[in-house]
C-alpha positions in Angstrom: 0.0 -0.1 0.0 1.0 3.4 -0.9 0.2 7.1 0.4 -3.3 7.4 1.8 -4.0 3.7 1.3 -3.0 4.2 -2.7 -2.4 0.8 -4.4 -0.3 2.6 -7.1 3.0 4.5 -7.1 2.7 8.2 -5.8 1.7 10.3 -8.8 4.0 13.3 -8.7 4.2 16.7 -10.7 7.2 18.7 -10.8 6.9 22.4 -11.3 10.3 24.1 -12.2 12.9 22.0 -14.3 16.1 23.7 -13.0 18.7 22.0 -10.8 16.3 20.8 -7.9 13.2 19.7 -10.1 15.7 17.8 -12.3 18.0 16.3 -9.6 15.3 15.4 -7.0 12.9 14.6 -10.0 15.3 12.0 -11.3 15.2 10.5 -7.9 11.3 10.1 -8.1 11.7 8.8 -11.7 13.7 6.0 -10.9 11.8 5.2 -7.3 9.6 2.1 -7.5 7.2 3.9 -5.4 6.9 6.9 -7.5 5.8 7.9 -11.3 6.5 11.3 -12.5 3.1 12.0 -14.1 3.2 15.6 -15.0 5.7 18.6 -15.5 5.5 22.3 -15.4 7.9 25.0 -16.7 8.0 28.1 -18.6 10.8 27.0 -20.6 9.4 24.7 -23.7 12.9 23.3 -24.5 13.2 22.3 -20.9 9.8 20.8 -20.9 10.5 18.7 -24.1 14.1 17.5 -22.9 12.8 16.6 -19.3 9.6 15.1 -20.6 11.7 12.6 -22.8 13.9 12.0 -19.8 11.2 11.3 -17.4 8.8 9.7 -20.0 6.0 12.2 -19.6 4.2 12.5 -22.6 3.5 16.0 -24.4 -0.2 16.2 -23.1 1.2 16.3 -19.6 3.6 18.9 -19.9 2.4 22.5 -18.9 3.4 26.1 -18.7 0.9 27.1 -16.0 1.0 25.5 -12.6 -2.7 26.0 -11.7 -3.7 24.0 -15.0 -1.5 21.1 -14.0 -2.9 21.0 -10.5 -6.5 21.3 -12.1 -6.0 18.7 -15.0 -3.9 16.0 -13.4 -4.7 13.5 -10.6 -1.6 14.1 -8.5 -0.7 12.7 -5.1 2.2 15.0 -4.6 4.1 17.8 -6.1 7.9 18.7 -6.3 8.5 22.6 -6.2 11.6 23.6 -7.6 10.9 27.2 -8.6 12.6 30.5 -7.5 12.2 31.4 -4.0 9.5 33.8 -3.9 7.0 31.7 -5.7 7.1 29.0 -3.0 4.3 30.4 -0.9 1.5 30.5 -3.6 2.7 27.4 -5.1 2.5 25.5 -1.7 -0.7 27.0 -0.8 -2.4 25.8 -4.1 -0.8 22.4 -3.8 -2.4 22.3 -0.1 -5.7 23.2 -1.7 -5.5 20.1 -4.2 -4.8 17.7 -1.2 -1.1 17.3 -2.5 1.9 16.1 -0.7 4.6 18.7 -1.3 8.4 18.5 -1.4 9.4 22.4 -1.7 13.0 23.5 -2.3 14.3 25.9 0.4 13.4 28.5 1.6 9.8 27.8 2.3 9.1 31.4 2.0 10.7 34.6 2.0 8.1 36.5 3.8 7.6 35.7 7.6 3.9 35.8 7.5 3.9 33.5 4.6 6.1 31.2 6.4 4.1 31.2 9.7 0.9 30.5 7.6 2.3 27.5 5.6 3.7 26.1 8.9 0.4 26.6 10.6 -1.2 24.8 7.6 1.3 22.2 7.4 0.9 21.2 11.0 -2.9 21.1 10.7 -2.9 18.9 7.4 -2.8 15.4 6.9 -0.5 16.1 3.8 3.3 15.8 4.0 5.3 19.1 3.4 9.0 18.5 3.4 11.3 21.4 2.9 14.7 20.8 0.7 17.2 21.1 3.8 19.0 18.0 2.9 21.6 18.4 5.6 19.0 16.7 7.7 19.5 13.6 5.7 23.5 13.8 5.7 25.3 11.3 8.1 27.8 14.0 9.4 25.1 16.4 10.6 22.7 13.6 11.9 25.9 12.3 14.0 26.5 16.0 15.3 23.2 16.2 16.1 23.3 13.3 18.7 25.8 15.1 20.7 23.3 17.9 21.4 20.4 15.7 22.5 21.6 16.1 26.3 23.6 19.5 26.2 23.7 22.8 24.4 26.5 24.7 22.6 27.8 27.9 24.4 29.6 29.3 21.3 29.7 28.7 17.6 30.9 29.9 14.4 29.7 29.0 10.9 31.1 30.0 7.6 30.7 29.2 3.9 32.2 30.7 0.7 31.3 30.1 -2.8 31.8 31.8 -6.4 28.0 32.6 -6.2 27.9 35.8 -7.9 29.7 34.6 -11.0 27.7 31.2 -10.9 24.4 33.1 -10.6 25.1 35.7 -13.6 22.1 35.5 -16.1 20.0 33.7 -13.6 16.8 34.5 -11.5 19.2 34.4 -8.4 20.4 37.9 -9.0 16.8 39.0 -9.3 15.4 40.1 -5.8 11.7 39.9 -7.1 12.3 35.9 -7.6 15.1 35.3 -5.1 13.9 37.2 -2.1 17.4 38.5 -1.3 21.2 37.2 -2.1 23.6 34.6 -1.1 22.1 34.7 2.5 18.8 33.5 1.1 20.3 31.0 -1.1 23.5 29.1 0.0 23.5 30.5 3.4 19.9 29.3 4.1 21.5 25.8 4.4 24.0 27.0 6.9 21.5 28.7 9.1 19.2 25.5 8.7 22.2 23.0 9.5 23.3 24.8 12.7 19.7 25.4 14.1 18.7 21.7 13.5 21.8 20.2 14.7 22.2 22.1 17.8 18.6 22.7 18.8 19.2 26.2 19.6 16.5 28.9 19.1 17.6 32.3 17.9 16.5 35.1 20.1 18.2 38.3 18.3 20.6 39.2 15.5 22.9 42.0 14.4 24.4 41.8 10.9 26.4 43.7 8.4 26.2 43.2 4.7 27.8 43.9 1.4 25.4 44.2 -1.6 25.8 43.4 -5.3 23.0 45.5 -6.7 22.5 49.4 -6.1 19.3 48.9 -4.5 21.0 46.9 -1.6 18.8 43.6 -2.0 21.0 41.2 -3.1 24.0 40.5 -0.6 27.1 39.2 -1.9 28.7 38.8 1.7 26.9 38.7 5.2 28.0 38.5 8.8 25.5 37.6 11.5 26.0 37.8 15.2 23.4 35.9 16.9 22.2 35.6 20.5 20.3 32.3 21.3 17.5 32.1 24.1 19.7 29.7 26.1 22.3 32.4 26.5 24.6 31.0 23.7 26.2 33.4 21.1 27.2 32.5 17.4 28.7 34.2 14.5 28.0 33.3 11.0 29.8 34.4 7.8 28.4 34.1 4.3 30.8 35.1 1.4 29.5 34.7 -1.9 32.2 36.0 -4.2 35.0 33.8 -3.2 37.0 31.4 -5.4 35.4 28.2 -4.2 33.0 26.3 -1.9 34.5 25.7 1.9 32.1 25.1 5.0 33.1 25.4 8.6 30.8 24.9 11.6 32.3 24.8 15.1 30.1 24.2 18.0 31.7 24.5 21.5 30.0 23.3 24.7 31.1 22.7 28.2 33.1 19.5 27.2 34.6 20.5 24.0 33.3 20.9 20.4 32.1 19.1 17.4 33.4 20.3 14.0 31.7 20.1 10.6 33.5 20.9 7.7 34.0 20.1 3.8 34.6 21.5 0.5 32.5 21.8 -2.7 29.3 20.0 -2.4 30.8 16.6 -1.3 30.1 15.0 2.1 30.9 17.0 5.2 33.5 15.6 7.8 32.6 15.4 11.5 35.2 15.8 14.2 34.8 15.8 18.0 37.3 17.9 20.2 37.6 17.1 23.9 38.5 19.6 26.6 42.2 18.7 26.2 41.9 19.7 22.6 42.6 16.0 21.4 40.5 15.4 18.1 38.4 12.1 17.5 36.7 11.4 14.3 33.5 9.3 14.6 33.0 6.4 12.6 30.0 7.4 9.9 28.7 5.4 7.1 27.5 7.5 4.0 25.8 4.4 2.6 23.1 4.5 5.2 21.9 8.0 3.9 18.5 8.3 2.6 17.9 10.3 -0.8 15.5 13.0 -0.7 13.0 11.1 -2.6 13.5 8.1 -0.2 12.7 10.4 3.0 9.7 12.3 1.2 8.0 9.0 0.2 8.7 7.4 3.6 6.9 10.3 5.3 3.9 10.2 2.8 3.5 6.4 3.4 3.9 6.4 7.0 2.2 9.7 8.1 5.5 10.6 10.1 7.0 13.9 10.0 9.6 14.4 7.2 13.2 15.3 7.9 12.8 18.8 7.3 9.5 20.3 8.4 7.8 23.5 7.9 8.5 24.6 11.2 12.5 24.1 10.6 12.1 26.3 7.6 10.1 28.8 9.4 13.1 29.4 11.9 15.3 30.1 9.1 13.2 32.5 7.7 12.5 34.3 10.8 16.4 34.5 11.2 17.0 35.5 7.7 14.4 38.3 7.7 15.8 39.7 11.0 19.2 39.7 9.5 18.2 41.8 6.6 16.3 44.3 8.8 19.5 44.5 11.1 21.8 45.0 8.4 19.7 47.8 6.7 18.9 49.5 10.2 22.1 48.9 12.2 19.8 47.6 15.0 19.9 44.4 17.1 16.6 42.8 15.8 14.6 40.1 17.7 14.0 37.0 16.1 10.2 35.8 16.4 9.3 32.7 14.5 5.8 32.7 15.8 4.0 35.9 16.9 
C-alpha cells in the first residue's frame, strides 16, 4: 500500500525544471514507489527535454502550474521554482490535497512562512522542505551530541563563487530570489546549525555588502546571533569567493564538534575534547536516504519528514531579521511565531 491507502505508486507533478526539479525529479523517476506524471516549466525546451527523460508525454507537460494541478490527478508535487514563488505554489498544492516537497526556503516572507507552517501542522498532507543536511550522516551524527547538552558558542561560515555562478539567472533578481547569498546557500548553513544544535535564535545584528545598487542582493553577510539559552554565535557568508568551503564549529562545556567540507561533497565530522584532542566518529555514508526516499517514507507512514515547515520557519525568521538588522544597524529580535 502507498500514500493514503493508494495501491499505485505516488503520482508526482514537478514544477520548475532547474537543478532541484531535475535532480530530485530523477530520484522520483527511478523510485519504485513513485511515478513522475506531469511537468511544468515556462521553458518549452526544458519541458521537451525533461519530458523525454522522465517519460512524460506531451499532453502532460504544462507551462501554467494551476492548470497542471486542475487537470492532473496528482498525489504530490515537487516545487523547484525561484524562492518567492514557493508560497503561492505550496498554498495551491494544499488546496488540491497534494503532498509537497518544496525546495528551500519555504517562503521569503515571515507571515507567509508562519501561515504555511500552521497549515502544514493542521494538515494530513506531508510538507517536506529541501534542507538536505537533515539527511546527511555527518550532521545527524553531530546532532546526537546535543540531545543532552547545548552549545555555548559557535561559528559557521561558507564561501562560494556565487555571484559569477548566478549571473544571467533569477538568483540575482530579488523579485524572484527574495534576497542574495544569505537566502540561497546561506539558508542551508543557518538551517544546518539550528537543526543540529536545537538552539533557538533570540536576536541578531548583521552587516552586509550588496551586489546591487538597491541593496537587496547580498554578496557578503556577517551575523552575530544570540540564542535563548544564552549562547552566542557568528555566521559569515561570502558569495564572491573562489570556491566552496564550509566550517561549522560548535563549542559546549565538554569540548566541540566540527563539521567541515569543500565543494558539495560529504561533510566530515570531528569531535574535540577539553584537552584539545581530536576524534573522528565512524560514519557510514551508505546509510543516507535520498530526498525522494525520505519524502516518500513520510507520505506512506504519515510521520514527520526530516525537514519540516517549522524547521524552515525558524530559518526564514532569522534570515528576515538579519536583513532588517543589516539595513537599520539595530539588534533585531527573532520571532518565528507571533
